[in-house]
N, C-alpha and C positions, 0 to 999 in steps of 0.2 A: 620748358627749360627749368622751372622751379622743381618739377618732379625729378628730373635728372640730377639736379643739385642735391635734393634730399637723399636720393639713392646713393650718390657718391659719398655724401657725408656718412650715411649709415654703413657703407662698406668700409670707409676709413676707420670708423669707430670699432667695427668688428675686427678688423685686422689689428688695430692697436690693442684691443682687449685680449685678442688671441696671443699676441706677442708677449704682453705683460703676464698673462696666465702661464704661458710656457716658461718664461724666465723664473716666475715665482715657483713653479713646480720643480724646476731644476735645482734651485737653491734649497728648497725644503727637502727634496730627496737627497741632495748631497749632504746637508746638515744631519739628516736622520741616519744616513749611512755611517756617519762619524760618531753616532751616539750622542748628538747634541741635545741638551736639555732645554727646551723652549720655556721661556719665562715671561710670556706676554702680559700676564696678570700684574707684573711689576711696573709696566710702562705708564699707566694712567697717573701714577703719583708724581711723575716728572712734568705733568702739565698743570695739575692743581692738586693741592693736598689740604686736608682739614686738620687744624691744630687749635686746641682750646676753643672749639666752637666757631672758629673763623676760617674762611677759605683763603689760602695763601697760594701765590704763584709758584709753580714748579720750575725746575731748572730749564726745561725745554721752552716754556713760555717766556722766561726771562731771556733765553737765548734768541728767540724770535724777535722780541722787542729790541734787543741790542743790535740784531742784524738789520732791522728796519732803520734804527737810528743811524748806524754807520752808512747804510746804503743811501738813505735820503740826503744826509749831509754831504756825502761824496758826490751824489748826483747833482745837487744844486751848485756845488763848487765847480764840478766838471762843466756844467752849462755856462757858468760865468767865464771859466778858462777858455771854453770853446769860442765864445763870442769874441774874446780878445784875439784868439788865433785867427778867426775869420776876418776880423777887422784888419789885422796885419796882412793877411794873405791877399785881400782884395784892395789894399791900399796902393797908392802910386809910388810908395817908397820902396826902393830896391832892398834896403836894409830890413824893412819890415817883412817883405815877402820872403827874403832869404832866411830870416830868423824863424818865421812860421813854418816854412818847409823843413828846415833843419830839425826843429823840435818834433814835428810830425813824423819824420822818417826815423829819428832816433827812438822815440817812444813806441811807435807802431811796430818796429822791428826788434824790440827787446821783449823777451818773455816777461809776463807780469810777475812771476816769482822772483826773477832776477831784479826787476825794478823795485819790488818790495824790500829785498835785502839792501839795495842801494839807499832807499829812503830811511830804513831803520838803522843800519849799521854805519852808513856814511853821512847822510844828511841829518839823521837824528841827533847825534852828538853835537854837530855844528850848530843846528838851530834849536837845540833843546826840545826835540819832539818826543813825546811819550809814545808808547806802543800804539795806542788807538789813533793818535794824531798822525803818526807815520803811515799807518794802514789807510786812513781816510785820504791822506795826501796822495798816496800811491794810486788808489782807485780813482781819485778825481783826475789826476794827470793822465793816467792810462785811458780812461774813458772820455776825458775831455778832448783828446786829439781825435778820437773816433767820432764824437759828436760834432766837432768842428767840420769834418768832412761831410757829415749829414747836412749841416747848415749851409755850407758852401754849395753843395749840390742843389739844395732847395732854392737858394738864391739864383743860381745860374740856370735853373730850370724855367724861370720866368722868361717869357718870350722877349727877344731883343727889342721888338717894337714898343713894348711897355716903357723901356728905358728911354728910347728915342722920343716917344710921345710926351713923357714927363719933362724931358729936357726942352722940347719945342715950346711948351707952355710956360717956361721960365721957372720950373721947380728947382730948388737947391738939392744937392745930393741927400741931405738929411730928410727933406720933405719927400723925395722920391722913395727912399727906403721906408719911411714911416707910413705913407699913404698909398703907395703903389706896390712896392716889392714885398715887404714883410707880410701884409695881409694875404697875398697870393701864395707866399711860401709856406704858410702854416699848414695848408692841406698836404704839402709834400713832406713836411717834417714829422707829423704825428705818428704815422706807422713805424718808421725806422727809429724814432726817438723812444717809442714804447718798447721796441725790441732791445734797445740799448739799456734802458732801465732794468729790464728783466735780466739781461746779460750781467749787469753790474751786481744785482742782488745775488746771482749765482756765484759771481767772482768774489763776492765778499767773504766767501769761505776760505779764500787763500790767506787772509790775515790771521788765520788760526795758527800758522807756522811761527808767528812771533808772539803767540799766546795772548792775542786780543780776545776778550771774552765775547763770543758770539755763538751761534747755534752749533757750528761744527766743533769749536773748542769745547763747549759743554758736553757734546756727544762723546768726544774722546775722553773727557774726565769721567763721565759716567761709566764708560766701558772699562776704564782702569780700575774703578771701584767695584763693579758688578760682574765683569766678564761677559756681559750680554751683547756680544759684538753684532750678531745678526739682528736682534730685536732693535737695537739702538740705531744702526745704520739704515735699516728698513724704515724706521720711524722718521729719521731725519730726511731721508730721500722723499718720503711721502709729504713731509712738511714743505720742502722746497717745491715739490710738484704742485701742491695746493696753492702755494703763494704765487708761483709763476702763471698757472692757469687762471687764477682769480684776476690777476693784473691784466692778462691778455684779454679776458672776457670783458672786463671793465673798460679798458681802453678801446676795445672794438665797438662797444656801444657809443662811447664818446666820439669816435671817428665817424660812425654812421650818422649821428646827430649833427656833427659839424658839416658833413657832406650835404645833408639835407638843407641846412641853413644856407650853405654856400650856393 
């Protein structure tokens, strides 16, 4: 079985590399046919540069750091927002369930770009939100409703007998969640929550439309100054790819270790 798994992984990687090579060849061939002048030698300075004997962060590196800052702040707020939505959804209050479902359906069925414009141009002036705060709030709300569904599904995946057993020995609802339900739900939550974090990091690029300083915004600014469209967009795409693959690999290891401990 392990030999078949290794073979399947090798074939998948070969197909992936072949597709990437083909796409790269088409782009390079198309750019060459237009007489495009490649300037890859100028790209390294946008990661690190030396000035007066000291190493300074380049624009792309600053953009990556800002992307991480925006993404992680939005993710933690989204998790808190999701917990509130789940608590309302699973409560016995009709008003709470209705409110949670209404927010879920409204946000989930609204394109994130439209939601961003609402937060910046409508809610921003009302609540005095700066560009970055509006962008973070938009990402947090949009992904918060998605995370709430992940949490709700994980809680409901716990067998009904666990609830009945906790009730039969006199546990309160809080004790049931703390000692019985939540520890079992964690194993269901980790994989989709990892995917949602990666999804949020990629979606953080959307805040560039309101000029929030992050990787995509900096890339557009560099292109406007240098006209290196292909080099810059290839580099930014590669950066996002490295980030997402790194997080996927890291959380895969965490998931395996958690599964072994469980």
